[in-house]
C-alpha positions as CSV (number, residue, x, y, z in Angstrom):
1,M,0.0,0.0,0.0
2,A,2.9,2.4,0.8
3,L,4.5,1.7,-2.6
4,R,1.2,2.3,-4.4
5,G,0.9,5.7,-2.6
6,H,-2.3,4.7,-0.7
7,P,-3.7,7.7,1.1
8,S,-4.3,5.7,4.3
9,I,-0.5,5.3,4.8
10,P,1.2,8.4,6.6
11,P,3.6,10.1,4.2
12,R,6.6,9.7,6.5
13,T,5.9,6.0,6.9
14,A,5.4,5.6,3.1
15,A,8.7,7.4,2.4
16,R,10.6,5.1,4.9
17,I,9.1,2.0,3.3
18,R,10.1,3.2,-0.2
19,K,13.7,3.8,1.0
20,V,13.9,0.3,2.4
21,A,12.4,-1.2,-0.8
22,E,15.0,0.7,-2.8
23,R,17.8,-0.4,-0.6
24,L,16.7,-4.1,-0.9
25,G,16.3,-3.8,-4.6
26,Y,12.7,-4.7,-4.4
27,T,10.6,-4.6,-7.7
28,P,7.0,-5.7,-7.9
29,D,6.0,-8.7,-9.9
30,P,3.8,-7.3,-12.7
31,V,1.8,-10.5,-12.9
32,M,1.1,-10.5,-9.2
33,S,0.3,-6.8,-9.2
34,A,-2.3,-7.4,-11.9
35,L,-3.8,-10.2,-9.9
36,A,-4.0,-8.2,-6.8
37,S,-5.6,-5.3,-8.7
38,Y,-8.1,-7.7,-10.1
39,R,-9.0,-9.2,-6.7
40,N,-9.3,-5.7,-5.2
41,H,-11.5,-4.7,-8.0
42,L,-13.9,-7.7,-7.4
43,R,-14.4,-6.7,-3.7
44,A,-14.6,-3.0,-4.2
45,Q,-17.8,-1.2,-3.3
46,P,-20.1,-0.6,-6.3
47,G,-19.1,3.1,-6.7
48,F,-15.5,2.1,-7.3
49,N,-16.6,0.6,-10.7
50,V,-18.0,4.0,-11.8
51,I,-16.0,6.5,-13.9
52,A,-17.5,10.0,-13.9
53,L,-17.5,12.0,-17.1
54,V,-17.7,15.6,-16.0
55,S,-18.7,18.6,-18.1
56,D,-19.2,22.2,-17.3
57,W,-21.5,23.2,-20.1
58,S,-24.7,25.0,-19.3
59,P,-28.0,23.3,-20.0
60,T,-28.3,25.4,-23.1
61,G,-24.9,24.2,-24.3
62,D,-25.4,20.5,-23.4
63,W,-22.0,19.2,-24.5
64,L,-23.1,15.6,-24.5
65,N,-25.6,16.2,-27.3
66,S,-24.1,19.2,-28.9
67,T,-22.1,17.5,-31.7
68,P,-21.6,14.2,-33.4
69,S,-17.9,14.2,-32.3
70,A,-19.0,14.5,-28.6
71,R,-21.3,11.5,-29.0
72,E,-18.5,9.5,-30.7
73,L,-16.1,10.2,-27.9
74,V,-18.7,9.1,-25.3
75,R,-19.4,6.0,-27.3
76,G,-15.7,5.0,-27.4
77,A,-15.3,5.7,-23.7
78,T,-18.4,3.8,-22.8
79,Q,-17.4,0.7,-24.8
80,R,-13.9,0.6,-23.4
81,A,-15.1,1.2,-19.8
82,R,-17.5,-1.7,-20.2
83,T,-14.7,-3.9,-21.4
84,L,-12.6,-3.1,-18.3
85,G,-15.5,-3.6,-15.9
86,Y,-16.5,0.0,-15.4
87,S,-19.6,2.0,-16.1
88,L,-19.5,5.6,-17.3
89,Q,-21.8,8.2,-15.8
90,H,-22.2,11.8,-16.9
91,F,-22.2,14.6,-14.3
92,N,-22.8,18.3,-15.2
93,T,-21.6,21.0,-12.9
94,W,-24.6,23.1,-13.9
95,E,-27.2,20.4,-13.2
96,N,-29.8,21.3,-10.7
97,E,-27.8,24.4,-9.7
98,M,-24.9,22.1,-8.9
99,T,-21.6,23.7,-7.7
100,P,-18.2,22.1,-8.3
101,P,-17.6,21.7,-4.5
102,R,-21.0,20.0,-4.1
103,L,-20.2,17.8,-7.0
104,S,-16.9,16.8,-5.4
105,Q,-18.8,15.8,-2.3
106,I,-21.3,13.7,-4.3
107,L,-18.5,11.9,-6.2
108,H,-16.7,11.1,-2.9
109,A,-19.9,9.9,-1.2
110,R,-20.5,7.5,-4.1
111,G,-17.0,6.1,-3.9
112,I,-16.1,7.4,-7.4
113,R,-12.4,7.7,-7.8
114,G,-11.8,8.3,-11.5
115,L,-12.8,11.4,-13.6
116,I,-12.7,12.1,-17.3
117,I,-13.1,15.9,-17.8
118,A,-15.0,16.8,-21.0
119,P,-13.8,19.8,-23.0
120,F,-14.6,22.9,-21.0
121,A,-17.1,25.3,-22.5
122,A,-14.4,28.0,-22.2
123,P,-10.8,26.7,-22.4
124,S,-9.8,29.2,-19.8
125,A,-12.5,28.2,-17.3
126,L,-11.8,27.6,-13.6
127,V,-13.7,24.7,-12.1
128,D,-13.3,24.3,-8.3
129,L,-13.4,20.5,-8.0
130,D,-11.4,18.6,-5.4
131,W,-8.7,17.9,-8.0
132,N,-6.4,16.1,-5.5
133,G,-9.1,13.7,-4.5
134,F,-9.4,11.9,-7.9
135,S,-7.6,10.2,-10.7
136,I,-8.1,12.5,-13.7
137,V,-7.7,12.5,-17.5
138,T,-8.9,15.5,-19.5
139,I,-10.2,15.5,-23.1
140,E,-8.4,18.4,-24.7
141,R,-6.2,20.5,-22.5
142,P,-7.8,23.2,-20.3
143,L,-5.5,26.2,-19.9
144,H,-5.4,26.0,-16.1
145,Y,-5.2,22.3,-15.7
146,G,-2.4,21.2,-18.0
147,S,-0.7,19.0,-15.4
148,F,-3.4,16.3,-15.8
149,H,-2.8,13.7,-18.5
150,H,-4.7,15.1,-21.5
151,I,-5.8,13.6,-24.8
152,V,-6.0,16.0,-27.6
153,P,-6.3,16.0,-31.4
154,N,-3.0,16.6,-33.1
155,Y,-4.0,20.0,-34.3
156,Y,-0.7,20.9,-36.0
157,A,-0.4,17.6,-37.9
158,D,-4.1,17.8,-38.9
159,M,-3.6,21.2,-40.5
160,T,-0.5,20.0,-42.3
161,L,-2.5,17.1,-43.7
162,V,-5.2,19.4,-44.9
163,H,-2.6,21.5,-46.8
164,H,-1.1,18.4,-48.3
165,H,-4.4,17.5,-49.9
166,L,-5.1,21.1,-50.9
167,R,-1.8,21.2,-52.8
168,A,-2.6,17.9,-54.5
169,K,-5.8,19.4,-55.7
170,G,-4.0,22.5,-57.1
171,Y,-5.3,25.1,-54.7
172,Q,-3.0,28.2,-54.6
173,S,-4.6,30.7,-52.2
174,P,-5.9,29.0,-49.1
175,G,-7.6,31.1,-46.5
176,L,-8.3,30.3,-42.8
177,I,-11.4,31.3,-40.8
178,L,-11.5,30.5,-37.1
179,E,-13.6,31.4,-34.1
180,H,-11.4,32.8,-31.3
181,K,-12.5,30.3,-28.7
182,R,-11.8,27.3,-31.0
183,S,-8.4,28.8,-31.8
184,E,-7.6,29.2,-28.1
185,R,-8.8,25.6,-27.5
186,A,-6.3,24.4,-30.1
187,A,-3.5,26.4,-28.5
188,H,-3.2,28.3,-31.8
189,Q,-1.5,25.3,-33.4
190,W,-3.9,25.5,-36.4
191,E,-2.7,29.0,-37.2
192,A,0.9,28.1,-36.6
193,A,0.8,25.3,-39.2
194,H,-1.3,27.4,-41.6
195,D,1.0,30.4,-41.3
196,L,4.0,28.3,-42.1
197,V,2.4,27.2,-45.4
198,Q,1.4,30.8,-46.2
199,K,5.0,31.9,-46.3
200,S,5.5,29.9,-49.5
201,A,2.0,30.5,-51.0
202,P,2.0,32.3,-54.4
203,T,-0.8,34.7,-53.1
204,P,-0.9,34.7,-49.3
205,V,-4.4,35.3,-47.7
206,P,-4.7,36.9,-44.3
207,S,-6.5,34.7,-41.8
208,L,-9.8,35.7,-40.3
209,T,-10.4,35.2,-36.5
210,L,-13.7,36.3,-35.1
211,A,-15.2,36.3,-31.6
212,S,-18.2,34.6,-33.1
213,L,-19.0,33.2,-36.6
214,T,-22.7,34.1,-36.3
215,S,-22.3,37.0,-38.7
216,S,-22.3,35.9,-42.4
217,R,-21.5,39.5,-43.4
218,Q,-18.0,39.5,-41.8
219,I,-17.2,36.2,-43.5
220,L,-18.4,37.4,-46.9
221,D,-16.6,40.7,-46.6
222,W,-13.4,38.9,-46.0
223,Y,-14.0,36.6,-48.9
224,D,-14.8,39.5,-51.3
225,R,-11.7,41.3,-50.2
226,H,-9.1,38.5,-50.5
227,R,-10.7,36.0,-52.9
228,P,-9.2,32.7,-51.6
229,D,-9.7,29.7,-53.8
230,V,-10.3,27.5,-50.8
231,V,-11.3,28.1,-47.2
232,V,-10.1,26.1,-44.2
233,G,-12.3,26.3,-41.1
234,V,-14.1,24.4,-38.3
235,N,-17.7,25.7,-38.2
236,N,-20.5,25.0,-40.6
237,A,-21.5,28.6,-40.3
238,I,-18.9,29.2,-43.0
239,L,-20.7,26.8,-45.4
240,R,-24.0,28.5,-44.6
241,A,-22.6,32.0,-45.2
242,F,-21.4,31.0,-48.7
243,K,-24.7,29.2,-49.5
244,S,-26.7,32.3,-48.4
245,A,-24.6,34.5,-50.8
246,G,-25.1,32.1,-53.7
247,I,-21.4,31.1,-53.8
248,K,-21.1,27.6,-55.1
249,I,-19.0,25.0,-53.4
250,P,-16.7,23.6,-54.7
251,Q,-17.2,25.3,-58.1
252,Q,-16.3,28.8,-56.9
253,V,-14.5,28.2,-53.7
254,G,-13.5,25.0,-51.9
255,Y,-14.0,24.2,-48.2
256,A,-11.9,22.0,-46.0
257,S,-13.0,21.3,-42.4
258,L,-10.7,20.7,-39.5
259,N,-13.5,18.6,-38.0
260,A,-15.6,17.2,-40.9
261,M,-17.8,15.1,-38.6
262,D,-19.3,18.2,-37.0
263,D,-19.5,20.4,-40.1
264,A,-21.8,18.2,-42.2
265,L,-25.1,19.7,-43.1
266,D,-28.2,18.5,-45.0
267,E,-27.1,20.4,-48.0
268,F,-23.4,19.4,-47.5
269,P,-23.6,15.8,-46.1
270,R,-20.0,14.9,-47.1
271,V,-17.7,17.6,-46.0
272,S,-14.0,17.3,-47.1
273,G,-11.4,17.5,-44.3
274,I,-10.2,15.9,-41.1
275,L,-12.0,13.2,-39.2
276,Q,-10.9,13.5,-35.6
277,P,-10.7,10.0,-34.0
278,R,-13.0,10.9,-31.1
279,A,-14.1,7.3,-30.3
280,S,-10.5,6.2,-30.1
281,M,-9.8,9.3,-27.9
282,G,-12.6,8.2,-25.5
283,A,-11.2,4.7,-25.3
284,A,-7.7,5.9,-24.7
285,A,-8.9,8.1,-21.9
286,I,-10.4,5.1,-20.1
287,D,-7.2,3.1,-20.6
288,I,-5.0,5.8,-19.1
289,L,-7.5,6.4,-16.3
290,N,-7.6,2.7,-15.5
291,T,-3.8,2.7,-15.1
292,Q,-3.9,5.7,-12.8
293,L,-6.6,4.0,-10.7
294,Q,-4.5,0.8,-10.4
295,L,-1.5,2.9,-9.3
296,N,-3.7,4.9,-7.0
297,H,-2.4,8.1,-8.6
298,R,-4.5,11.1,-7.7
299,G,-4.4,14.8,-8.5
300,P,-2.1,16.5,-11.0
301,G,1.2,15.0,-12.1
302,S,4.6,16.3,-11.5
303,V,5.1,16.8,-15.2
304,S,2.6,17.5,-18.0
305,L,1.9,14.4,-20.1
306,G,-0.4,14.2,-23.1
307,T,-1.5,11.9,-25.8
308,H,-2.0,13.2,-29.4
309,A,-4.6,11.6,-31.7
310,D,-3.9,12.2,-35.4
311,G,-6.9,12.8,-37.6
312,T,-7.5,11.1,-41.0
313,W,-8.5,12.6,-44.3
314,S,-12.1,12.4,-45.6
315,E,-12.3,13.2,-49.3
316,G,-15.9,14.5,-49.2
317,E,-17.5,16.7,-51.8
318,T,-16.6,20.3,-50.8
319,L,-13.3,20.3,-52.7
320,R,-12.6,19.8,-56.4
321,A,-11.1,16.6,-57.6
322,T,-7.3,15.9,-57.2
323,N,-5.1,17.0,-60.0
324,T,-3.7,14.2,-62.1
């Protein structure tokens, strides 16, 4: 128990035992450790088999049902949790006027030890949970909680992959449109990769970053001023803006999404761009959390560790055919 960092062992006692183990050259048998973990798992109280998926979105935001990618992530996490003998339950810090401290009390009272933190509604949000009382993995990387193991899309590599396909299709003047909050969530890695490509573009196009993409006028004014031959973005409001102005896609301008799963519309059911592996991200979160639970690791880590998930290309129908 001391070697696993069990909280019931006084810190001074645990430190003394670890020194003795190091002096004796003790190393645990991984097979016996796995067996002990399994036996402890069988006799644990029911709440120990529950992993909490915690979101901070308001009822009007409703992260769980907001996008196809969110549902895919939950599906992947639910399936992997079931495989490992856990169940996944969703908790919202806004539910029934819930407060983060009250939610911490409820989770402790139910014997829940492991948390997966859904993407915050605002990347810079502060959520006053009892962080040191749980094993934690975050989906994406909240700005103030980077010391938890985080699973994020590989934003830079995804943008690089987009430009690879745009070049193959002969596009010369790519433009980028982003919402500020999405840009902040991606740690500005999309812009970094795009700007690097722009340095060698025949006709560079200034990027457009807006507080909100609800105004079609700002998008269309930017398009009229710079005339990109293809637009890269991550919000189907961009497609709607072009459609409302009678601009044909892909005949007049192409569109490549950085999250094609969420940008699909009835009139554009097959959007070209990146498919983020959200189901795999959910499954990976469970695997990492399961390891933390077995090691009894709680709270933030001493170093920041993360897992990148590379997206894949979806050909779609919002770009012209590849040059041959």
